[in-house]
PyMOL Python script that loads the backbone (N, CA, C, O; Angstrom):
from pymol import cmd

cmd.read_pdbstr("""\
ATOM      1  N   MET A   1     125.469  63.587  -2.862  1.00  0.00           N
ATOM      2  CA  MET A   1     124.983  62.868  -1.607  1.00  0.00           C
ATOM      3  C   MET A   1     123.466  63.145  -1.018  1.00  0.00           C
ATOM      4  O   MET A   1     123.216  63.300   0.178  1.00  0.00           O
ATOM      5  N   GLY A   2     122.570  63.173  -2.015  1.00  0.00           N
ATOM      6  CA  GLY A   2     121.525  63.264  -1.918  1.00  0.00           C
ATOM      7  C   GLY A   2     120.583  62.313  -0.922  1.00  0.00           C
ATOM      8  O   GLY A   2     119.539  62.549  -0.314  1.00  0.00           O
ATOM      9  N   MET A   3     121.350  61.239  -1.023  1.00  0.00           N
ATOM     10  CA  MET A   3     120.454  59.794  -0.266  1.00  0.00           C
ATOM     11  C   MET A   3     120.681  60.169   1.424  1.00  0.00           C
ATOM     12  O   MET A   3     119.895  59.678   2.235  1.00  0.00           O
ATOM     13  N   PHE A   4     121.670  60.959   1.833  1.00  0.00           N
ATOM     14  CA  PHE A   4     121.873  60.778   3.148  1.00  0.00           C
ATOM     15  C   PHE A   4     121.762  62.285   3.880  1.00  0.00           C
ATOM     16  O   PHE A   4     122.314  62.626   4.926  1.00  0.00           O
ATOM     17  N   SER A   5     121.006  62.976   3.136  1.00  0.00           N
ATOM     18  CA  SER A   5     120.807  64.351   3.747  1.00  0.00           C
ATOM     19  C   SER A   5     119.729  64.490   4.838  1.00  0.00           C
ATOM     20  O   SER A   5     118.679  63.853   4.755  1.00  0.00           O
ATOM     21  N   THR A   6     120.002  65.357   5.900  1.00  0.00           N
ATOM     22  CA  THR A   6     119.061  65.491   6.943  1.00  0.00           C
ATOM     23  C   THR A   6     117.845  66.233   6.723  1.00  0.00           C
ATOM     24  O   THR A   6     117.783  67.170   5.928  1.00  0.00           O
ATOM     25  N   ARG A   7     116.904  65.834   7.400  1.00  0.00           N
ATOM     26  CA  ARG A   7     115.377  66.668   7.001  1.00  0.00           C
ATOM     27  C   ARG A   7     115.529  67.695   8.098  1.00  0.00           C
ATOM     28  O   ARG A   7     116.068  67.479   9.183  1.00  0.00           O
ATOM     29  N   GLN A   8     115.063  68.691   7.748  1.00  0.00           N
ATOM     30  CA  GLN A   8     114.560  70.165   8.625  1.00  0.00           C
ATOM     31  C   GLN A   8     113.494  69.758   9.400  1.00  0.00           C
ATOM     32  O   GLN A   8     112.483  69.301   8.865  1.00  0.00           O
ATOM     33  N   PRO A   9     113.606  69.879  10.692  1.00  0.00           N
ATOM     34  CA  PRO A   9     112.754  69.546  11.801  1.00  0.00           C
ATOM     35  C   PRO A   9     111.224  70.410  11.466  1.00  0.00           C
ATOM     36  O   PRO A   9     111.194  71.378  10.706  1.00  0.00           O
ATOM     37  N   ARG A  10     110.396  70.043  11.945  1.00  0.00           N
ATOM     38  CA  ARG A  10     108.879  70.826  11.741  1.00  0.00           C
ATOM     39  C   ARG A  10     108.629  72.011  12.545  1.00  0.00           C
ATOM     40  O   ARG A  10     108.707  71.996  13.773  1.00  0.00           O
ATOM     41  N   LYS A  11     108.330  73.039  11.857  1.00  0.00           N
ATOM     42  CA  LYS A  11     108.185  74.168  12.629  1.00  0.00           C
ATOM     43  C   LYS A  11     107.156  73.941  13.606  1.00  0.00           C
ATOM     44  O   LYS A  11     106.195  73.194  13.421  1.00  0.00           O
ATOM     45  N   PHE A  12     107.402  74.682  14.776  1.00  0.00           N
ATOM     46  CA  PHE A  12     106.287  74.712  16.130  1.00  0.00           C
ATOM     47  C   PHE A  12     105.100  75.435  15.548  1.00  0.00           C
ATOM     48  O   PHE A  12     105.252  76.395  14.792  1.00  0.00           O
ATOM     49  N   ARG A  13     103.926  74.977  15.898  1.00  0.00           N
ATOM     50  CA  ARG A  13     102.711  75.645  15.633  1.00  0.00           C
ATOM     51  C   ARG A  13     101.773  75.316  16.730  1.00  0.00           C
ATOM     52  O   ARG A  13     101.207  74.261  17.016  1.00  0.00           O
ATOM     53  N   ARG A  14     101.757  76.454  17.252  1.00  0.00           N
ATOM     54  CA  ARG A  14     101.029  76.388  18.631  1.00  0.00           C
ATOM     55  C   ARG A  14      99.341  76.674  18.302  1.00  0.00           C
ATOM     56  O   ARG A  14      98.870  77.679  17.771  1.00  0.00           O
ATOM     57  N   VAL A  15      98.574  75.408  18.813  1.00  0.00           N
ATOM     58  CA  VAL A  15      97.090  75.506  18.496  1.00  0.00           C
ATOM     59  C   VAL A  15      96.609  75.739  19.937  1.00  0.00           C
ATOM     60  O   VAL A  15      96.866  74.964  20.858  1.00  0.00           O
ATOM     61  N   SER A  16      95.959  76.760  20.048  1.00  0.00           N
ATOM     62  CA  SER A  16      95.097  76.985  21.379  1.00  0.00           C
ATOM     63  C   SER A  16      93.617  76.480  21.338  1.00  0.00           C
ATOM     64  O   SER A  16      92.719  76.813  20.564  1.00  0.00           O
ATOM     65  N   ILE A  17      93.595  75.445  22.543  1.00  0.00           N
ATOM     66  CA  ILE A  17      92.251  74.899  22.522  1.00  0.00           C
ATOM     67  C   ILE A  17      91.339  75.324  23.296  1.00  0.00           C
ATOM     68  O   ILE A  17      90.168  75.008  23.084  1.00  0.00           O
ATOM     69  N   TYR A  18      91.678  76.093  24.305  1.00  0.00           N
ATOM     70  CA  TYR A  18      90.590  76.880  25.001  1.00  0.00           C
ATOM     71  C   TYR A  18      90.157  78.149  24.852  1.00  0.00           C
ATOM     72  O   TYR A  18      89.258  78.622  25.547  1.00  0.00           O
ATOM     73  N   THR A  19      90.811  78.830  23.867  1.00  0.00           N
ATOM     74  CA  THR A  19      90.364  80.218  23.423  1.00  0.00           C
ATOM     75  C   THR A  19      90.167  80.356  22.004  1.00  0.00           C
ATOM     76  O   THR A  19      90.942  79.731  21.279  1.00  0.00           O
ATOM     77  N   ASP A  20      89.294  81.042  21.492  1.00  0.00           N
ATOM     78  CA  ASP A  20      88.867  81.221  20.052  1.00  0.00           C
ATOM     79  C   ASP A  20      89.428  82.544  20.009  1.00  0.00           C
ATOM     80  O   ASP A  20      88.815  83.405  20.639  1.00  0.00           O
ATOM     81  N   GLU A  21      90.695  82.949  19.262  1.00  0.00           N
ATOM     82  CA  GLU A  21      91.043  84.120  19.007  1.00  0.00           C
ATOM     83  C   GLU A  21      90.270  85.018  17.947  1.00  0.00           C
ATOM     84  O   GLU A  21      90.184  86.244  18.027  1.00  0.00           O
ATOM     85  N   ARG A  22      89.696  84.197  16.899  1.00  0.00           N
ATOM     86  CA  ARG A  22      88.812  84.823  15.865  1.00  0.00           C
ATOM     87  C   ARG A  22      87.682  85.366  16.566  1.00  0.00           C
ATOM     88  O   ARG A  22      87.279  86.465  16.184  1.00  0.00           O
ATOM     89  N   LYS A  23      87.004  84.708  17.673  1.00  0.00           N
ATOM     90  CA  LYS A  23      85.921  85.209  18.279  1.00  0.00           C
ATOM     91  C   LYS A  23      86.402  86.274  18.989  1.00  0.00           C
ATOM     92  O   LYS A  23      85.753  87.287  18.726  1.00  0.00           O
ATOM     93  N   GLU A  24      87.211  86.443  19.722  1.00  0.00           N
ATOM     94  CA  GLU A  24      87.673  87.533  20.550  1.00  0.00           C
ATOM     95  C   GLU A  24      88.167  88.560  19.803  1.00  0.00           C
ATOM     96  O   GLU A  24      88.187  89.652  20.371  1.00  0.00           O
ATOM     97  N   LYS A  25      88.605  88.501  18.593  1.00  0.00           N
ATOM     98  CA  LYS A  25      89.035  89.714  17.838  1.00  0.00           C
ATOM     99  C   LYS A  25      87.549  90.344  17.260  1.00  0.00           C
ATOM    100  O   LYS A  25      87.406  91.551  17.457  1.00  0.00           O
ATOM    101  N   LEU A  26      86.559  89.712  16.642  1.00  0.00           N
ATOM    102  CA  LEU A  26      85.276  90.027  16.307  1.00  0.00           C
ATOM    103  C   LEU A  26      84.607  90.682  17.441  1.00  0.00           C
ATOM    104  O   LEU A  26      83.981  91.732  17.297  1.00  0.00           O
ATOM    105  N   GLN A  27      84.733  90.070  18.580  1.00  0.00           N
ATOM    106  CA  GLN A  27      84.055  90.745  19.761  1.00  0.00           C
ATOM    107  C   GLN A  27      84.647  92.142  19.966  1.00  0.00           C
ATOM    108  O   GLN A  27      83.933  93.142  20.053  1.00  0.00           O
ATOM    109  N   LYS A  28      85.651  92.161  20.022  1.00  0.00           N
ATOM    110  CA  LYS A  28      86.425  93.361  20.313  1.00  0.00           C
ATOM    111  C   LYS A  28      85.875  94.571  19.127  1.00  0.00           C
ATOM    112  O   LYS A  28      85.489  95.695  19.449  1.00  0.00           O
ATOM    113  N   LEU A  29      85.934  94.104  17.857  1.00  0.00           N
ATOM    114  CA  LEU A  29      85.690  94.997  16.963  1.00  0.00           C
ATOM    115  C   LEU A  29      84.033  95.340  17.197  1.00  0.00           C
ATOM    116  O   LEU A  29      83.683  96.482  16.903  1.00  0.00           O
ATOM    117  N   VAL A  30      83.189  94.567  17.621  1.00  0.00           N
ATOM    118  CA  VAL A  30      81.920  94.918  17.721  1.00  0.00           C
ATOM    119  C   VAL A  30      81.624  95.793  18.711  1.00  0.00           C
ATOM    120  O   VAL A  30      80.846  96.744  18.643  1.00  0.00           O
ATOM    121  N   GLU A  31      82.520  95.300  19.984  1.00  0.00           N
ATOM    122  CA  GLU A  31      82.382  96.447  21.137  1.00  0.00           C
ATOM    123  C   GLU A  31      83.006  97.914  20.843  1.00  0.00           C
ATOM    124  O   GLU A  31      82.624  98.962  21.365  1.00  0.00           O
ATOM    125  N   GLN A  32      84.015  97.769  19.927  1.00  0.00           N
ATOM    126  CA  GLN A  32      84.906  99.107  19.236  1.00  0.00           C
ATOM    127  C   GLN A  32      83.689  99.860  18.547  1.00  0.00           C
ATOM    128  O   GLN A  32      83.673 101.078  18.727  1.00  0.00           O
ATOM    129  N   ALA A  33      82.831  99.399  17.905  1.00  0.00           N
ATOM    130  CA  ALA A  33      82.171 100.080  16.822  1.00  0.00           C
ATOM    131  C   ALA A  33      80.733 100.488  17.730  1.00  0.00           C
ATOM    132  O   ALA A  33      80.055 101.462  17.403  1.00  0.00           O
ATOM    133  N   LYS A  34      80.466  99.837  18.598  1.00  0.00           N
ATOM    134  CA  LYS A  34      79.256 100.319  19.547  1.00  0.00           C
ATOM    135  C   LYS A  34      79.699 101.477  20.498  1.00  0.00           C
ATOM    136  O   LYS A  34      78.861 102.230  20.995  1.00  0.00           O
ATOM    137  N   ARG A  35      81.188 101.611  20.766  1.00  0.00           N
ATOM    138  CA  ARG A  35      81.468 102.669  21.822  1.00  0.00           C
ATOM    139  C   ARG A  35      81.607 104.106  20.770  1.00  0.00           C
ATOM    140  O   ARG A  35      81.393 105.226  21.232  1.00  0.00           O
ATOM    141  N   GLU A  36      81.962 103.906  19.428  1.00  0.00           N
ATOM    142  CA  GLU A  36      82.205 104.808  18.458  1.00  0.00           C
ATOM    143  C   GLU A  36      80.776 105.419  18.151  1.00  0.00           C
ATOM    144  O   GLU A  36      80.667 106.631  17.965  1.00  0.00           O
ATOM    145  N   ASN A  37      79.754 104.628  18.103  1.00  0.00           N
ATOM    146  CA  ASN A  37      78.435 105.025  17.857  1.00  0.00           C
ATOM    147  C   ASN A  37      77.709 105.600  18.915  1.00  0.00           C
ATOM    148  O   ASN A  37      76.674 106.248  18.756  1.00  0.00           O
ATOM    149  N   GLY A  38      78.374 105.313  20.245  1.00  0.00           N
ATOM    150  CA  GLY A  38      77.667 105.807  21.458  1.00  0.00           C
ATOM    151  C   GLY A  38      76.575 105.209  21.972  1.00  0.00           C
ATOM    152  O   GLY A  38      75.770 105.755  22.727  1.00  0.00           O
ATOM    153  N   GLU A  39      76.510 103.650  21.425  1.00  0.00           N
ATOM    154  CA  GLU A  39      75.425 102.917  22.222  1.00  0.00           C
ATOM    155  C   GLU A  39      76.270 102.217  23.252  1.00  0.00           C
ATOM    156  O   GLU A  39      75.420 101.661  23.948  1.00  0.00           O
ATOM    157  N   ALA A  40      77.119 102.004  23.612  1.00  0.00           N
ATOM    158  CA  ALA A  40      77.967 101.331  24.656  1.00  0.00           C
ATOM    159  C   ALA A  40      78.705 102.569  25.707  1.00  0.00           C
ATOM    160  O   ALA A  40      79.018 103.668  25.249  1.00  0.00           O
ATOM    161  N   LEU A  41      78.882 102.258  26.913  1.00  0.00           N
ATOM    162  CA  LEU A  41      79.616 103.023  27.479  1.00  0.00           C
ATOM    163  C   LEU A  41      81.160 102.672  27.595  1.00  0.00           C
ATOM    164  O   LEU A  41      81.532 101.512  27.775  1.00  0.00           O
ATOM    165  N   PRO A  42      82.038 103.743  27.481  1.00  0.00           N
ATOM    166  CA  PRO A  42      83.531 103.435  27.250  1.00  0.00           C
ATOM    167  C   PRO A  42      83.947 102.669  28.740  1.00  0.00           C
ATOM    168  O   PRO A  42      83.488 102.970  29.843  1.00  0.00           O
ATOM    169  N   GLU A  43      84.835 101.717  28.473  1.00  0.00           N
ATOM    170  CA  GLU A  43      85.263 100.773  29.374  1.00  0.00           C
ATOM    171  C   GLU A  43      86.217 101.183  30.030  1.00  0.00           C
ATOM    172  O   GLU A  43      87.116 101.746  29.406  1.00  0.00           O
ATOM    173  N   ASP A  44      86.340 101.024  31.599  1.00  0.00           N
ATOM    174  CA  ASP A  44      87.081 101.464  32.609  1.00  0.00           C
ATOM    175  C   ASP A  44      88.244 100.416  32.521  1.00  0.00           C
ATOM    176  O   ASP A  44      87.903  99.268  32.803  1.00  0.00           O
ATOM    177  N   ASN A  45      89.280 100.567  32.253  1.00  0.00           N
ATOM    178  CA  ASN A  45      90.512  99.711  32.124  1.00  0.00           C
ATOM    179  C   ASN A  45      91.636  99.742  33.381  1.00  0.00           C
ATOM    180  O   ASN A  45      92.661  99.062  33.431  1.00  0.00           O
ATOM    181  N   THR A  46      91.167 100.707  34.375  1.00  0.00           N
ATOM    182  CA  THR A  46      92.065 100.620  35.364  1.00  0.00           C
ATOM    183  C   THR A  46      92.077  99.393  36.311  1.00  0.00           C
ATOM    184  O   THR A  46      91.145  98.590  36.297  1.00  0.00           O
ATOM    185  N   TYR A  47      93.018  99.275  37.035  1.00  0.00           N
ATOM    186  CA  TYR A  47      93.468  97.968  37.857  1.00  0.00           C
ATOM    187  C   TYR A  47      93.264  98.410  39.103  1.00  0.00           C
ATOM    188  O   TYR A  47      93.841  99.461  39.381  1.00  0.00           O
ATOM    189  N   HIS A  48      92.534  97.854  40.029  1.00  0.00           N
ATOM    190  CA  HIS A  48      92.453  98.263  41.288  1.00  0.00           C
ATOM    191  C   HIS A  48      92.638  96.933  42.258  1.00  0.00           C
ATOM    192  O   HIS A  48      92.007  95.890  42.089  1.00  0.00           O
ATOM    193  N   THR A  49      93.549  97.140  43.233  1.00  0.00           N
ATOM    194  CA  THR A  49      94.026  95.903  43.968  1.00  0.00           C
ATOM    195  C   THR A  49      93.030  95.699  45.186  1.00  0.00           C
ATOM    196  O   THR A  49      92.904  94.640  45.800  1.00  0.00           O
ATOM    197  N   ASP A  50      92.361  96.841  45.432  1.00  0.00           N
ATOM    198  CA  ASP A  50      91.154  96.820  46.502  1.00  0.00           C
ATOM    199  C   ASP A  50      90.136  95.701  46.020  1.00  0.00           C
ATOM    200  O   ASP A  50      89.532  95.011  46.840  1.00  0.00           O
ATOM    201  N   LYS A  51      89.992  95.572  44.805  1.00  0.00           N
ATOM    202  CA  LYS A  51      88.905  94.685  44.365  1.00  0.00           C
ATOM    203  C   LYS A  51      89.236  93.374  44.697  1.00  0.00           C
ATOM    204  O   LYS A  51      88.290  92.638  44.977  1.00  0.00           O
ATOM    205  N   PHE A  52      90.394  92.900  44.731  1.00  0.00           N
ATOM    206  CA  PHE A  52      90.860  91.400  44.943  1.00  0.00           C
ATOM    207  C   PHE A  52      91.430  91.069  46.287  1.00  0.00           C
ATOM    208  O   PHE A  52      92.023  90.033  46.586  1.00  0.00           O
ATOM    209  N   LYS A  53      91.199  91.972  46.964  1.00  0.00           N
ATOM    210  CA  LYS A  53      91.819  91.685  48.386  1.00  0.00           C
ATOM    211  C   LYS A  53      91.055  90.768  49.170  1.00  0.00           C
ATOM    212  O   LYS A  53      89.832  90.907  49.188  1.00  0.00           O
ATOM    213  N   GLY A  54      91.554  89.927  49.768  1.00  0.00           N
ATOM    214  CA  GLY A  54      90.744  88.803  50.679  1.00  0.00           C
ATOM    215  C   GLY A  54      89.921  87.817  49.882  1.00  0.00           C
ATOM    216  O   GLY A  54      89.109  87.077  50.438  1.00  0.00           O
ATOM    217  N   THR A  55      90.116  87.809  48.682  1.00  0.00           N
ATOM    218  CA  THR A  55      89.302  86.935  47.777  1.00  0.00           C
ATOM    219  C   THR A  55      89.649  85.551  47.824  1.00  0.00           C
ATOM    220  O   THR A  55      88.819  84.662  47.633  1.00  0.00           O
ATOM    221  N   PHE A  56      91.115  85.300  48.127  1.00  0.00           N
ATOM    222  CA  PHE A  56      91.581  83.936  48.295  1.00  0.00           C
ATOM    223  C   PHE A  56      91.356  83.218  49.437  1.00  0.00           C
ATOM    224  O   PHE A  56      91.423  81.991  49.499  1.00  0.00           O
ATOM    225  N   ILE A  57      91.034  84.108  50.532  1.00  0.00           N
ATOM    226  CA  ILE A  57      90.804  83.392  51.521  1.00  0.00           C
ATOM    227  C   ILE A  57      89.296  83.078  51.674  1.00  0.00           C
ATOM    228  O   ILE A  57      88.864  82.236  52.461  1.00  0.00           O
ATOM    229  N   ASN A  58      88.698  83.670  51.026  1.00  0.00           N
ATOM    230  CA  ASN A  58      87.100  83.224  51.250  1.00  0.00           C
ATOM    231  C   ASN A  58      86.818  81.838  50.393  1.00  0.00           C
ATOM    232  O   ASN A  58      85.762  81.245  50.613  1.00  0.00           O
ATOM    233  N   PHE A  59      87.664  81.364  49.509  1.00  0.00           N
ATOM    234  CA  PHE A  59      87.488  80.221  48.827  1.00  0.00           C
ATOM    235  C   PHE A  59      88.397  79.131  49.487  1.00  0.00           C
ATOM    236  O   PHE A  59      88.166  77.983  49.109  1.00  0.00           O
ATOM    237  N   THR A  60      89.208  79.269  50.239  1.00  0.00           N
ATOM    238  CA  THR A  60      89.992  78.022  50.783  1.00  0.00           C
ATOM    239  C   THR A  60      89.672  77.894  52.340  1.00  0.00           C
ATOM    240  O   THR A  60      89.870  78.850  53.089  1.00  0.00           O
ATOM    241  N   PRO A  61      89.236  76.839  52.737  1.00  0.00           N
ATOM    242  CA  PRO A  61      88.921  76.704  54.339  1.00  0.00           C
ATOM    243  C   PRO A  61      90.048  76.704  55.224  1.00  0.00           C
ATOM    244  O   PRO A  61      90.023  77.139  56.375  1.00  0.00           O
ATOM    245  N   ARG A  62      91.248  76.092  54.522  1.00  0.00           N
ATOM    246  CA  ARG A  62      92.238  76.121  55.469  1.00  0.00           C
ATOM    247  C   ARG A  62      92.868  77.614  55.925  1.00  0.00           C
ATOM    248  O   ARG A  62      93.299  77.908  57.040  1.00  0.00           O
ATOM    249  N   ALA A  63      92.786  78.549  54.618  1.00  0.00           N
ATOM    250  CA  ALA A  63      93.248  79.785  55.173  1.00  0.00           C
ATOM    251  C   ALA A  63      92.124  80.560  55.932  1.00  0.00           C
ATOM    252  O   ALA A  63      92.359  81.515  56.674  1.00  0.00           O
ATOM    253  N   GLN A  64      91.049  80.126  55.711  1.00  0.00           N
ATOM    254  CA  GLN A  64      90.112  80.601  56.558  1.00  0.00           C
ATOM    255  C   GLN A  64      90.458  80.326  57.937  1.00  0.00           C
ATOM    256  O   GLN A  64      90.601  81.260  58.725  1.00  0.00           O
ATOM    257  N   ARG A  65      90.576  79.357  58.223  1.00  0.00           N
ATOM    258  CA  ARG A  65      90.909  78.729  59.833  1.00  0.00           C
ATOM    259  C   ARG A  65      92.365  79.275  60.133  1.00  0.00           C
ATOM    260  O   ARG A  65      92.597  79.546  61.311  1.00  0.00           O
ATOM    261  N   TYR A  66      93.269  79.447  59.299  1.00  0.00           N
ATOM    262  CA  TYR A  66      94.542  80.175  59.916  1.00  0.00           C
ATOM    263  C   TYR A  66      94.335  81.629  60.229  1.00  0.00           C
ATOM    264  O   TYR A  66      95.106  82.268  60.945  1.00  0.00           O
ATOM    265  N   LYS A  67      93.230  82.135  59.645  1.00  0.00           N
ATOM    266  CA  LYS A  67      93.078  83.720  59.625  1.00  0.00           C
ATOM    267  C   LYS A  67      92.277  83.583  60.722  1.00  0.00           C
ATOM    268  O   LYS A  67      92.766  84.384  61.519  1.00  0.00           O
ATOM    269  N   GLU A  68      91.314  83.041  61.268  1.00  0.00           N
ATOM    270  CA  GLU A  68      90.538  83.043  62.440  1.00  0.00           C
ATOM    271  C   GLU A  68      91.296  82.837  63.443  1.00  0.00           C
ATOM    272  O   GLU A  68      91.228  83.696  64.322  1.00  0.00           O
ATOM    273  N   ASN A  69      92.106  81.852  63.632  1.00  0.00           N
ATOM    274  CA  ASN A  69      92.852  81.361  64.723  1.00  0.00           C
ATOM    275  C   ASN A  69      94.307  82.076  64.942  1.00  0.00           C
ATOM    276  O   ASN A  69      94.808  82.249  66.053  1.00  0.00           O
ATOM    277  N   GLY A  70      94.791  82.390  63.933  1.00  0.00           N
ATOM    278  CA  GLY A  70      95.978  83.051  64.152  1.00  0.00           C
ATOM    279  C   GLY A  70      97.155  82.253  64.444  1.00  0.00           C
ATOM    280  O   GLY A  70      96.876  81.071  64.643  1.00  0.00           O
ATOM    281  N   ALA A  71      98.444  82.557  64.533  1.00  0.00           N
ATOM    282  CA  ALA A  71      99.402  81.590  64.848  1.00  0.00           C
ATOM    283  C   ALA A  71      99.423  80.935  66.343  1.00  0.00           C
ATOM    284  O   ALA A  71      99.294  81.592  67.375  1.00  0.00           O
ATOM    285  N   LYS A  72      99.573  79.788  66.288  1.00  0.00           N
ATOM    286  CA  LYS A  72      99.591  78.938  67.270  1.00  0.00           C
ATOM    287  C   LYS A  72     100.621  79.380  68.465  1.00  0.00           C
ATOM    288  O   LYS A  72     100.384  79.629  69.647  1.00  0.00           O
ATOM    289  N   ILE A  73     101.834  79.389  67.743  1.00  0.00           N
ATOM    290  CA  ILE A  73     103.008  79.479  68.596  1.00  0.00           C
ATOM    291  C   ILE A  73     103.388  81.099  68.662  1.00  0.00           C
ATOM    292  O   ILE A  73     103.443  81.831  67.673  1.00  0.00           O
ATOM    293  N   GLY A  74     103.612  81.458  69.888  1.00  0.00           N
ATOM    294  CA  GLY A  74     103.895  82.815  70.013  1.00  0.00           C
ATOM    295  C   GLY A  74     105.476  83.186  70.060  1.00  0.00           C
ATOM    296  O   GLY A  74     106.262  82.282  70.343  1.00  0.00           O
ATOM    297  N   TRP A  75     105.891  84.305  69.829  1.00  0.00           N
ATOM    298  CA  TRP A  75     107.443  84.570  69.742  1.00  0.00           C
ATOM    299  C   TRP A  75     108.157  84.067  71.024  1.00  0.00           C
ATOM    300  O   TRP A  75     109.245  83.492  71.043  1.00  0.00           O
ATOM    301  N   PRO A  76     107.317  84.395  72.175  1.00  0.00           N
ATOM    302  CA  PRO A  76     108.090  84.112  73.255  1.00  0.00           C
ATOM    303  C   PRO A  76     108.285  82.430  73.679  1.00  0.00           C
ATOM    304  O   PRO A  76     109.279  81.950  74.223  1.00  0.00           O
ATOM    305  N   LEU A  77     107.293  81.847  73.348  1.00  0.00           N
ATOM    306  CA  LEU A  77     107.348  80.469  73.474  1.00  0.00           C
ATOM    307  C   LEU A  77     108.669  79.941  72.242  1.00  0.00           C
ATOM    308  O   LEU A  77     109.504  79.068  72.478  1.00  0.00           O
ATOM    309  N   ALA A  78     108.595  80.477  71.356  1.00  0.00           N
ATOM    310  CA  ALA A  78     109.434  80.153  70.254  1.00  0.00           C
ATOM    311  C   ALA A  78     111.150  80.322  70.663  1.00  0.00           C
ATOM    312  O   ALA A  78     112.038  79.541  70.320  1.00  0.00           O
ATOM    313  N   ALA A  79     111.296  81.465  71.418  1.00  0.00           N
ATOM    314  CA  ALA A  79     112.423  82.051  71.850  1.00  0.00           C
ATOM    315  C   ALA A  79     112.978  81.204  73.139  1.00  0.00           C
ATOM    316  O   ALA A  79     114.175  81.067  73.393  1.00  0.00           O
ATOM    317  N   ILE A  80     111.952  80.687  73.869  1.00  0.00           N
ATOM    318  CA  ILE A  80     112.306  79.725  75.101  1.00  0.00           C
ATOM    319  C   ILE A  80     112.801  78.318  74.399  1.00  0.00           C
ATOM    320  O   ILE A  80     113.851  77.777  74.743  1.00  0.00           O
ATOM    321  N   LEU A  81     111.905  77.764  73.342  1.00  0.00           N
ATOM    322  CA  LEU A  81     112.045  76.587  72.946  1.00  0.00           C
ATOM    323  C   LEU A  81     113.568  76.588  72.329  1.00  0.00           C
ATOM    324  O   LEU A  81     114.319  75.642  72.565  1.00  0.00           O
ATOM    325  N   ILE A  82     113.929  77.564  71.628  1.00  0.00           N
ATOM    326  CA  ILE A  82     115.245  77.650  70.835  1.00  0.00           C
ATOM    327  C   ILE A  82     116.572  77.845  72.189  1.00  0.00           C
ATOM    328  O   ILE A  82     117.690  77.384  71.958  1.00  0.00           O
ATOM    329  N   VAL A  83     116.328  78.450  73.342  1.00  0.00           N
ATOM    330  CA  VAL A  83     117.352  78.570  74.320  1.00  0.00           C
ATOM    331  C   VAL A  83     117.313  77.052  74.885  1.00  0.00           C
ATOM    332  O   VAL A  83     118.377  76.484  75.134  1.00  0.00           O
ATOM    333  N   VAL A  84     116.332  76.543  75.043  1.00  0.00           N
ATOM    334  CA  VAL A  84     116.273  74.979  75.846  1.00  0.00           C
ATOM    335  C   VAL A  84     117.181  73.970  74.765  1.00  0.00           C
ATOM    336  O   VAL A  84     118.083  73.192  75.075  1.00  0.00           O
ATOM    337  N   LEU A  85     116.645  74.248  73.442  1.00  0.00           N
ATOM    338  CA  LEU A  85     117.563  73.104  72.630  1.00  0.00           C
ATOM    339  C   LEU A  85     118.907  73.640  72.431  1.00  0.00           C
ATOM    340  O   LEU A  85     119.784  72.848  72.086  1.00  0.00           O
ATOM    341  N   LEU A  86     119.221  74.995  72.615  1.00  0.00           N
ATOM    342  CA  LEU A  86     120.660  75.242  72.723  1.00  0.00           C
ATOM    343  C   LEU A  86     121.523  74.640  73.847  1.00  0.00           C
ATOM    344  O   LEU A  86     122.688  74.242  73.882  1.00  0.00           O
ATOM    345  N   ILE A  87     120.472  74.724  74.807  1.00  0.00           N
ATOM    346  CA  ILE A  87     121.341  74.088  76.094  1.00  0.00           C
ATOM    347  C   ILE A  87     121.419  72.416  76.068  1.00  0.00           C
ATOM    348  O   ILE A  87     122.360  71.817  76.589  1.00  0.00           O
ATOM    349  N   ILE A  88     120.457  71.830  75.485  1.00  0.00           N
ATOM    350  CA  ILE A  88     120.371  70.314  75.407  1.00  0.00           C
ATOM    351  C   ILE A  88     121.698  69.875  74.493  1.00  0.00           C
ATOM    352  O   ILE A  88     122.475  68.937  74.670  1.00  0.00           O
ATOM    353  N   TRP A  89     121.671  70.958  73.385  1.00  0.00           N
ATOM    354  CA  TRP A  89     122.832  70.702  72.159  1.00  0.00           C
ATOM    355  C   TRP A  89     124.343  70.874  73.031  1.00  0.00           C
ATOM    356  O   TRP A  89     125.256  70.081  72.803  1.00  0.00           O
ATOM    357  N   ARG A  90     124.476  71.814  73.886  1.00  0.00           N
ATOM    358  CA  ARG A  90     125.541  72.067  74.770  1.00  0.00           C
ATOM    359  C   ARG A  90     126.230  70.778  75.484  1.00  0.00           C
ATOM    360  O   ARG A  90     127.396  70.388  75.429  1.00  0.00           O
ATOM    361  N   PHE A  91     124.879  70.149  76.310  1.00  0.00           N
ATOM    362  CA  PHE A  91     125.426  69.073  76.852  1.00  0.00           C
ATOM    363  C   PHE A  91     125.652  67.581  76.254  1.00  0.00           C
ATOM    364  O   PHE A  91     126.211  66.575  76.692  1.00  0.00           O
ATOM    365  N   ILE A  92     124.915  67.914  74.970  1.00  0.00           N
ATOM    366  CA  ILE A  92     125.462  66.732  73.868  1.00  0.00           C
ATOM    367  C   ILE A  92     126.588  66.919  73.452  1.00  0.00           C
ATOM    368  O   ILE A  92     127.204  65.880  73.215  1.00  0.00           O
ATOM    369  N   MET A  93     127.244  68.083  73.220  1.00  0.00           N
ATOM    370  CA  MET A  93     128.330  68.209  72.477  1.00  0.00           C
ATOM    371  C   MET A  93     129.449  67.951  73.457  1.00  0.00           C
ATOM    372  O   MET A  93     130.327  67.165  73.101  1.00  0.00           O
ATOM    373  N   THR A  94     129.533  68.566  74.754  1.00  0.00           N
ATOM    374  CA  THR A  94     130.440  68.288  75.856  1.00  0.00           C
ATOM    375  C   THR A  94     130.616  67.003  76.406  1.00  0.00           C
ATOM    376  O   THR A  94     131.703  66.501  76.690  1.00  0.00           O
ATOM    377  N   GLY A  95     129.339  66.411  76.566  1.00  0.00           N
ATOM    378  CA  GLY A  95     129.308  65.035  77.244  1.00  0.00           C
ATOM    379  C   GLY A  95     129.265  65.109  78.714  1.00  0.00           C
ATOM    380  O   GLY A  95     129.310  64.100  79.418  1.00  0.00           O
ATOM    381  N   THR A  96     129.163  66.493  79.246  1.00  0.00           N
ATOM    382  CA  THR A  96     129.005  66.497  80.861  1.00  0.00           C
ATOM    383  C   THR A  96     127.533  66.592  81.182  1.00  0.00           C
ATOM    384  O   THR A  96     126.660  66.706  80.322  1.00  0.00           O
ATOM    385  N   ARG A  97     127.347  66.543  82.331  1.00  0.00           N
ATOM    386  CA  ARG A  97     125.812  66.626  83.077  1.00  0.00           C
ATOM    387  C   ARG A  97     125.784  67.918  83.797  1.00  0.00           C
ATOM    388  O   ARG A  97     124.784  68.248  84.434  1.00  0.00           O
TER     389      ARG A  97
END
""", "prot")
cmd.dss("prot")
cmd.show_as("cartoon", "prot")
cmd.util.cbc("prot")
cmd.orient("prot")
């Protein structure tokens, strides 16, 4: 029954178009050789969250305006609004004035 045999699907092959892994590996080898010879300073791989705090707000105008102006509605106004809506809802549900 060789005439009706099913073909195997192609294997998935991911090709990265934005990075060149060969260049990155070569660059890492060069940096490692320089560190071993004492030509380059040892790299500091520690992650500091303080380094990135507030950077998002600096690049978006909407976030900057929100930070400067703060929240427009305060919690007392929101509580009063909820109470008024509950009273209106009660009158609508009961049908009395």
